[in-house]
C-alpha positions as CSV (number, residue, x, y, z in Angstrom):
1,M,4.2,-9.2,2.5
2,P,2.7,-7.9,-0.7
3,Q,1.0,-10.4,-3.0
4,I,0.4,-10.6,-6.7
5,F,-2.8,-11.8,-8.4
6,V,-3.4,-12.4,-12.0
7,F,-6.8,-12.5,-13.8
8,T,-7.3,-13.6,-17.4
9,A,-9.4,-12.0,-20.1
10,G,-9.1,-14.6,-22.9
11,N,-12.6,-14.7,-24.3
12,P,-14.9,-12.0,-25.9
13,E,-17.0,-11.8,-22.7
14,A,-14.0,-11.1,-20.6
15,R,-12.7,-8.5,-23.1
16,Q,-16.0,-6.7,-22.8
17,H,-15.6,-6.7,-19.1
18,L,-12.3,-5.0,-19.6
19,V,-14.1,-2.2,-21.4
20,D,-16.8,-2.0,-18.7
21,S,-14.6,-1.7,-15.6
22,I,-10.9,-1.6,-16.4
23,E,-10.5,0.6,-19.4
24,N,-13.3,2.8,-18.2
25,P,-14.6,3.6,-14.7
26,V,-17.8,2.0,-13.5
27,D,-20.8,4.3,-13.3
28,E,-20.5,5.5,-9.7
29,E,-24.3,5.7,-9.2
30,K,-24.4,2.0,-9.8
31,V,-21.8,1.6,-7.1
32,F,-23.5,3.8,-4.5
33,R,-26.9,2.2,-5.2
34,S,-25.5,-1.3,-4.6
35,F,-24.3,-0.6,-1.0
36,A,-26.0,0.5,2.2
37,S,-25.9,4.3,2.9
38,A,-23.6,3.5,5.9
39,D,-20.9,2.4,3.4
40,R,-20.9,5.7,1.5
41,D,-17.9,7.2,3.3
42,E,-15.8,4.1,2.8
43,L,-16.7,4.0,-0.9
44,E,-15.8,7.7,-1.4
45,R,-12.4,7.0,0.3
46,I,-11.8,4.1,-2.1
47,R,-12.6,6.4,-5.0
48,E,-10.3,9.1,-3.7
49,V,-7.4,7.0,-2.5
50,G,-7.0,4.9,-5.6
51,N,-7.9,7.2,-8.4
52,G,-7.8,10.9,-7.4
53,F,-10.9,12.7,-6.2
54,Y,-14.0,12.1,-8.4
55,N,-12.1,10.0,-10.9
56,G,-14.4,7.0,-10.5
57,F,-14.3,3.3,-9.6
58,Y,-12.4,0.5,-11.4
59,A,-13.2,-3.1,-10.6
60,W,-12.8,-6.8,-11.4
61,G,-14.5,-9.9,-10.1
62,A,-14.6,-13.7,-10.1
63,V,-17.5,-16.1,-10.2
64,P,-18.2,-18.3,-7.1
65,G,-16.1,-21.4,-7.0
66,E,-13.7,-23.0,-4.6
67,G,-10.5,-21.9,-6.2
68,N,-11.7,-18.3,-6.9
69,Q,-13.0,-17.9,-3.4
70,R,-9.8,-19.2,-1.9
71,N,-7.7,-16.7,-3.9
72,W,-10.1,-13.9,-3.3
73,D,-10.0,-14.6,0.5
74,Y,-6.2,-14.2,0.4
75,M,-6.3,-10.8,-1.3
76,N,-5.6,-7.7,0.8
77,P,-5.7,-4.0,0.0
78,G,-2.4,-2.9,-1.5
79,D,-1.8,-6.2,-3.3
80,C,-0.9,-6.0,-7.0
81,V,-3.4,-7.2,-9.7
82,L,-2.3,-8.0,-13.2
83,C,-4.4,-8.7,-16.3
84,V,-3.2,-11.2,-18.9
85,Y,-4.4,-12.4,-22.3
86,G,-2.8,-13.4,-25.5
87,N,0.3,-14.4,-23.6
88,T,0.9,-10.8,-22.6
89,Y,0.3,-8.8,-19.5
90,H,-1.8,-5.8,-20.4
91,Y,-2.8,-4.0,-17.2
92,A,-1.5,-3.6,-13.6
93,A,-3.4,-2.1,-10.6
94,R,-3.5,-2.2,-6.8
95,A,-6.4,-3.8,-4.9
96,L,-8.1,-1.1,-2.8
97,D,-10.8,-3.2,-1.1
98,K,-13.0,-6.3,-1.8
99,Y,-16.7,-7.0,-1.5
100,D,-18.9,-10.0,-2.2
101,N,-21.7,-8.0,-3.9
102,R,-23.8,-9.9,-6.4
103,R,-26.1,-6.9,-7.1
104,L,-23.3,-4.6,-8.2
105,A,-21.6,-7.4,-10.2
106,E,-24.8,-8.0,-12.2
107,M,-25.2,-4.2,-12.9
108,I,-21.7,-4.1,-14.3
109,W,-21.2,-7.5,-16.0
110,S,-24.6,-9.2,-16.0
111,T,-24.5,-13.0,-15.6
112,N,-23.0,-15.9,-17.5
113,D,-24.8,-18.8,-19.1
114,E,-25.1,-20.6,-15.7
115,G,-26.7,-17.6,-14.1
116,K,-23.6,-16.8,-12.1
117,T,-22.0,-13.4,-11.8
118,W,-18.6,-12.1,-10.9
119,Q,-19.6,-11.2,-7.4
120,Y,-16.2,-11.8,-5.7
121,M,-15.3,-8.2,-6.5
122,C,-12.3,-6.0,-5.8
123,F,-12.0,-2.3,-6.4
124,L,-8.8,-1.3,-8.1
125,S,-6.7,1.7,-8.5
126,K,-6.8,3.1,-12.0
127,P,-5.2,0.4,-14.1
128,V,-2.0,1.3,-16.0
129,D,-0.8,-0.2,-19.2
130,V,2.0,-2.8,-19.2
131,G,3.3,-5.0,-22.0
132,G,5.5,-7.7,-20.8
133,R,5.3,-11.2,-22.4
134,V,4.3,-14.1,-20.2
135,A,7.4,-16.1,-21.3
136,E,9.8,-13.2,-20.5
137,A,8.5,-12.9,-16.9
138,A,8.2,-16.7,-16.4
139,D,11.3,-16.8,-14.1
140,Y,9.3,-14.8,-11.6
141,L,5.6,-15.2,-12.4
142,N,3.8,-18.2,-13.9
143,R,4.3,-19.8,-17.3
144,A,0.6,-20.1,-18.1
145,Y,-2.7,-19.1,-16.5
146,L,-6.1,-20.8,-16.2
147,G,-8.4,-18.2,-14.6
148,F,-7.9,-16.1,-11.4
149,T,-4.5,-16.9,-10.0
150,R,-2.5,-16.1,-6.9
151,I,1.3,-16.0,-7.5
152,S,3.0,-18.1,-4.9
153,P,4.7,-16.4,-1.9
154,E,8.0,-18.0,-2.9
155,K,7.9,-16.3,-6.3
156,V,7.0,-13.0,-4.7
157,D,9.9,-13.4,-2.3
158,A,12.2,-13.9,-5.3
159,I,10.9,-10.7,-6.9
160,L,11.5,-8.7,-3.7
161,D,15.0,-10.2,-3.3
162,D,16.0,-9.3,-6.9
163,F,14.2,-6.0,-7.4
164,G,13.4,-4.7,-4.0
165,S,9.7,-4.0,-4.7
166,V,6.9,-5.2,-6.9
167,D,6.7,-1.8,-8.5
168,V,10.3,-1.9,-9.6
169,F,9.7,-5.4,-11.0
170,I,6.7,-4.3,-13.0
171,H,8.6,-1.3,-14.3
172,Q,11.7,-3.2,-15.4
173,V,10.2,-6.5,-16.5
174,L,6.6,-5.7,-17.6
175,G,7.1,-2.1,-18.8
176,G,5.0,-0.4,-16.2
177,P,5.5,3.2,-15.0
178,E,8.7,4.1,-13.1
179,S,6.6,5.9,-10.5
180,G,4.8,2.8,-9.4
181,V,1.4,1.1,-9.9
182,G,-1.7,2.4,-8.3
183,T,-0.1,5.4,-6.7
184,A,-2.1,6.6,-3.7
185,H,-1.9,10.3,-4.8
186,G,-0.1,11.0,-1.5
187,F,1.0,14.4,-2.9
188,D,-2.2,15.5,-4.6
189,E,-4.0,18.7,-3.5
190,V,-5.2,18.3,0.1
191,T,-9.0,17.7,0.4
192,E,-11.4,18.7,3.1
193,R,-11.7,15.0,3.9
194,D,-7.9,14.9,4.5
195,M,-8.2,17.8,6.9
196,G,-11.0,16.1,8.7
197,D,-8.9,13.0,9.2
198,L,-6.1,14.9,10.9
199,E,-5.5,14.2,14.6
200,D,-5.1,18.0,15.3
201,A,-6.4,20.3,12.6
202,E,-7.5,23.2,14.8
203,D,-6.5,26.6,13.3
204,L,-4.8,24.9,10.3
205,E,-5.4,26.4,6.9
206,K,-5.7,24.0,4.0
207,A,-3.6,26.3,1.8
208,E,-0.7,26.1,4.3
209,V,-0.9,22.3,4.3
210,D,-1.0,22.2,0.5
211,R,2.1,24.4,0.3
212,E,4.0,22.1,2.8
213,M,2.8,19.0,0.8
214,E,4.7,20.5,-2.2
215,T,7.8,20.9,-0.1
216,I,7.6,17.2,1.0
217,R,7.1,16.0,-2.5
218,D,10.1,18.1,-3.7
219,K,12.3,16.3,-1.2
220,L,12.1,13.1,-3.2
221,A,14.2,14.8,-5.9
222,H,17.2,15.0,-3.5
223,D,19.2,12.7,-1.3
224,A,17.5,12.0,2.0
225,K,18.6,14.0,5.0
226,L,18.4,12.8,8.6
227,T,17.1,16.0,10.2
228,E,15.1,19.0,9.1
229,G,17.7,21.5,10.2
230,L,15.3,24.4,10.1
231,D,16.0,27.7,11.7
232,R,13.8,28.7,14.6
233,Q,11.6,31.2,12.7
234,T,11.0,28.7,9.8
235,T,10.2,26.0,12.4
236,Q,7.6,28.2,14.1
237,T,5.8,29.1,10.9
238,S,5.8,25.8,9.1
239,A,6.0,23.1,11.8
240,R,2.3,22.3,12.2
241,P,1.4,22.6,8.4
242,R,4.4,20.4,7.6
243,S,3.5,17.8,10.2
244,A,-0.1,17.8,8.8
245,A,1.2,17.3,5.3
246,F,3.5,14.5,6.4
247,E,0.6,12.8,8.3
248,I,-1.7,13.0,5.2
249,G,0.9,11.9,2.7
250,I,2.1,8.9,4.7
251,K,-1.4,7.6,5.3
252,K,-2.3,7.9,1.7
253,L,0.9,6.3,0.4
254,Y,0.2,3.2,2.6
255,G,-3.5,3.1,1.7
256,F,-4.5,3.9,5.3
257,R,-3.2,0.5,6.5
258,C,-0.6,-0.5,9.0
259,A,2.7,-1.4,7.2
260,I,3.3,-4.3,9.7
261,C,-0.1,-6.0,10.2
262,G,-2.2,-4.5,7.5
263,S,-4.9,-3.2,9.8
264,G,-7.2,-0.6,8.3
265,L,-9.6,0.1,11.2
266,R,-11.8,3.1,11.1
267,T,-14.1,4.9,13.5
268,P,-17.9,5.0,12.8
269,N,-17.3,8.4,11.2
270,G,-14.7,6.9,8.8
271,N,-11.6,8.4,10.5
272,P,-8.6,6.0,10.1
273,E,-7.1,4.4,13.2
274,V,-3.6,4.3,11.8
275,Q,-0.9,6.9,12.5
276,S,1.9,8.4,10.5
277,A,5.1,7.6,12.3
278,H,8.7,8.9,11.9
279,I,11.4,6.3,11.7
280,Y,14.1,8.6,13.0
281,P,12.1,10.4,15.6
282,K,10.7,13.9,15.3
283,R,11.9,14.7,18.9
284,L,15.4,14.5,17.5
285,D,14.5,16.8,14.5
286,G,13.8,13.8,12.3
287,S,13.1,14.8,8.7
288,D,9.5,15.2,7.5
289,D,10.6,13.3,4.4
290,V,8.2,10.5,3.5
291,R,11.2,8.2,3.2
292,N,11.4,8.7,7.0
293,G,7.8,7.8,7.4
294,I,5.7,4.7,7.9
295,C,2.0,4.1,8.5
296,L,1.4,2.1,11.6
297,C,-1.6,1.1,13.8
298,R,-1.4,2.5,17.3
299,M,-0.1,-0.8,18.8
300,H,2.8,-1.2,16.4
301,H,3.6,2.5,16.5
302,W,4.0,2.1,20.3
303,A,6.1,-1.0,19.9
304,M,8.4,0.7,17.4
305,D,8.8,3.8,19.5
306,A,9.4,1.7,22.6
307,G,12.2,-0.2,20.8
308,W,10.6,-3.7,20.9
309,L,10.8,-3.8,17.2
310,S,12.7,-2.3,14.3
311,I,13.1,-2.8,10.6
312,A,16.0,-4.5,8.7
313,D,17.4,-3.1,5.5
314,D,15.5,-5.8,3.6
315,Y,12.2,-4.3,5.1
316,T,11.6,-7.3,7.4
317,V,10.5,-6.8,11.0
318,L,13.1,-7.2,13.7
319,V,12.0,-8.1,17.2
320,R,14.1,-8.0,20.4
321,D,15.1,-11.4,21.8
322,D,14.1,-10.3,25.3
323,L,10.5,-9.5,24.4
324,P,8.4,-10.7,27.3
325,N,7.0,-14.2,26.7
326,R,3.4,-13.2,27.4
327,D,0.3,-13.1,25.3
328,D,0.2,-9.3,25.6
329,Y,3.2,-9.1,23.3
330,E,2.1,-11.6,20.7
331,F,1.0,-8.8,18.4
332,I,4.7,-8.0,18.1
333,R,6.2,-11.5,18.1
334,E,4.0,-12.9,15.4
335,Y,5.4,-10.5,12.8
336,K,9.1,-11.3,13.4
337,G,10.7,-11.8,10.0
338,E,7.7,-10.6,8.1
339,R,8.1,-8.2,5.2
340,L,6.5,-4.7,5.5
341,H,3.7,-3.6,3.2
342,L,5.6,-0.9,1.3
343,P,4.1,2.4,0.0
344,S,2.4,2.6,-3.4
345,V,4.9,5.0,-4.8
346,A,8.3,3.3,-5.2
347,E,10.3,6.5,-4.7
348,S,8.7,6.9,-1.2
349,T,10.0,3.6,0.1
350,L,11.8,3.9,3.5
351,D,15.4,5.1,3.1
352,R,17.8,2.7,4.7
353,M,19.7,5.5,6.4
354,Y,16.6,6.1,8.7
355,L,16.3,2.4,9.3
356,R,19.9,2.1,10.4
357,E,19.6,5.2,12.7
358,H,16.4,3.8,14.3
359,R,18.1,0.4,15.0
360,R,21.1,2.3,16.5
361,L,18.8,4.4,18.7
362,V,16.8,1.5,20.2
363,G,19.8,-0.8,20.5
364,F,19.7,-3.3,17.7
365,K,23.3,-4.2,16.8
366,L,24.4,-5.9,13.6
367,H,27.0,-8.7,13.9
368,H,28.5,-10.7,11.0
369,S,29.1,-14.4,11.5
370,G,29.8,-17.5,9.6
371,G,30.7,-16.1,6.2
372,I,30.3,-13.2,3.8
373,G,26.8,-11.8,3.9
374,L,25.7,-13.7,6.9
375,C,24.6,-11.5,9.8
376,R,22.4,-11.4,12.9
377,Y,21.0,-8.7,15.2
378,S,21.5,-8.7,18.9
379,F,20.6,-6.3,21.7
380,P,22.4,-4.7,24.7
């Protein structure tokens, strides 16, 4: 489930920190000098995924302390981060990754009067302006803040129930952009790194993939269609570039992490372990629309294709009742009822048509019982 964190900037020192690393990017040479050379690829990925290629690093941090460390430990890539001061929310961003790095924190923000620095760091997508008043959002967020805060899961659940996503809430209540916070630039020009991450890039031309990326992006302006419905000649000329664009776009939109478990494993060369999966399968001409796509680790990709799990209309994980009661299957069972990590661009969220068709294909049946709105899923 997505999380929301709030940091305060109520004093002059904190306001200067906003200038240093929220309103302006951090000097990237400081970032690279503060990490081992082995981390270079990962840092470049963070810079690219969150902010567009060569747009720089944005960051915030917290000083050591029990409460700060506990909240920082909870934070995961993809979580929403808000900045508040003067009883107003001013910025919103997505967490890209986190590091305990005293050296970099001192380079950016120096130290406080006690010699501490804000070393519990998180890199952020480029922050966007918001302007909602704390009091106006108090039904969903907190009424007041004292330092670095994690919004309770119950409050986040209420946001998801009423708005469908954190992005929509930020747009409608806090005045954020309609396109979402911290978009992963899933439809930007394809980079050489993107091509290198592909599972099968042999003989593919980057220009072809770029062209198909534009086609995929343009689909979002129209109602979702279940299948591609391409004629044979078009299929032969565009299938591989279209599949490559779909693979790149989905992975970026989900921050290279599994939508079910959040795994972001990479090889020693920095290639992501996750895969871009079709909800309504490609073998049935399933559309290469990103609303028919989800980023999954290999284990959960297999489980979804095999029919052991599916996804409800409220984006929670469904698991078959007859799942074998063995430890081997615990990686499926433990996520039953959990909400998915949704993509960073709200318009790219899974279309319920594809979810319904997947449930039908793998045998999940919806039954109503008890009263209006009460339902359960069963299996053949």
